[in-house]
N, C-alpha and C positions, 0 to 999 in steps of 0.2 A: 377549502378543506374543512371538514367537520373536526370536532375536538378529538375523536378517536383516531382519525387519520393523522392529525398533527402529532398526537402522542406516539403513534406507531413510527412516524417519520423521525421524531426526536430520538426515539430509542435506537433506531438504525444509525442515525447520524452520530450519536454518542459512541456506538460500536465502531464506526468508521474513525472517529476522532481518536479513540483508544488504540486502534490498530495502526493508524498513521503515526501516532506518538511512539508506539513500540518500534515502528520502522526507523524513526529517528535514532532511538537508542541502539537498535541492532546495527544499522549502517555505520554509526559512529564507532561502535565496538569493532565491527569488521575492519574498518579502515585502520584502526590501531593495531590490528593483528596480522596485517599483510607484510610479508618479508620476501626478499628475493629480488631478482633482476628486474622484474616488471612492476615493482612496488609503486613507483610514482604514478603511472597512468591509472592503475587499479585503485589506489587510494583516492585519487582525484574523482574517479567515477563513483566510488562508494560515498564519498563526502557529498557529492552533488545529489545523489539519491537521498541521503539524509536530509539535505536542505529542501528537496522537493517534498519529502514526507511531512516536514514541518509546515510548509505552505499548504499542503492538502489538509493537515490537521486544523490549521487556522480557518480554512474555508468551511470545513465541516462544522466547526464551532460557531462560526458566524451564522450558518443556517439554523443551528440549534437555537441561538438567541433570537433570530428573526421570527422563529415559530413560537417564541415565548418560553422556551425551555432553558434548562440550566446545563451548561457544558460539563461533561464528566471530568473529574480530576484523576481518573484511573488511567493506567497504561495497559495496553493489550498484553497478551502472554509473552513472557520472555523466558527463554530456556538456554542456559549456558551448556552447549553441547561439547565444549572443549575440542571441537574440530575446527581447525583454522587453515586447512588447505584451501586454496582458491576454489577448487571444485566443490568442496563441502560448503564454503561460504555461499557460492552461487546457488547450490541446491537449496540451502536454507532460505535464501532470498526468493527463490522461485516459489517455495512453500508459503512464505509470508505474503508475497504479492498475490498468489492465488486466493488466499484467505481474504485479503482486502478486496480483491476483484469480486468475490462472491458477495461481500457486504454491499458493494456499489450496485450489483444486480438486484439485491434485496431492496435497496432504496428505490431503484427504478420501479420495481414491482409495487411497492407500497404507495408510490407517488403517481403512478401511471393514471392519466385521466383526471387527476385530482389537483396537481400543481405543475404547471408548465415549467416554472423556475426549477423546482426540485428534479423534475424528470429530465430536463436539459442538462442540469448539473450532473446527474447520475450518468447520463449518456456520455458527456464529455470526459468524466473520470474513468468510465469503462474503456473508452478509446485509449486514454493515456496509459491505463494499467495494462491493457492488452498489448500495446506497443512495447511497454517495458518488459512484460513477460516474454515477448518474442525476442527482445534484445538479449535477455539473460539466457533464453533457450539457445540462441545462436552462439553465445559465448561458451556454452557447455558442449557444443558439438566439436568433433574433430575436424580439422581443416579438410575441406572438400566433401564433407558429409552433408548432404542436402536434406536428409530426413530429420524431422524434429526430434529433439532429445526427449527420451522417456526414461524415468527412473526404474 
């Protein structure tokens, strides 16, 4: 990778780092705001998503330093919507995950043909994020509804 390609990759990786850290904060907040009969399994699922976001943030940061960059100390956008219904939380999660997925696609684009390691990392994360989006999408569907959820 030439220096320009490295800088472009570092910029996208830092964006990913920030988005994943925002995911940690969001999922932690969501887990605290779940009430009702199904609280325990939903809280557990939200907490595991927060843990996964932290692992993803760390991995992005490791790639930043591997390329000679400085990991961002910022956190991606956080907006308190005051909506804490499970459906609202899942829709916000879908939006967060879609934004993060777009950043991984951006990383794949800037690294394609330039770094096998970054390209493979981007592909692996795209697969994980798309599977997670599908999981959330299925949670938003009514029982028996086979068509994907659309806002």
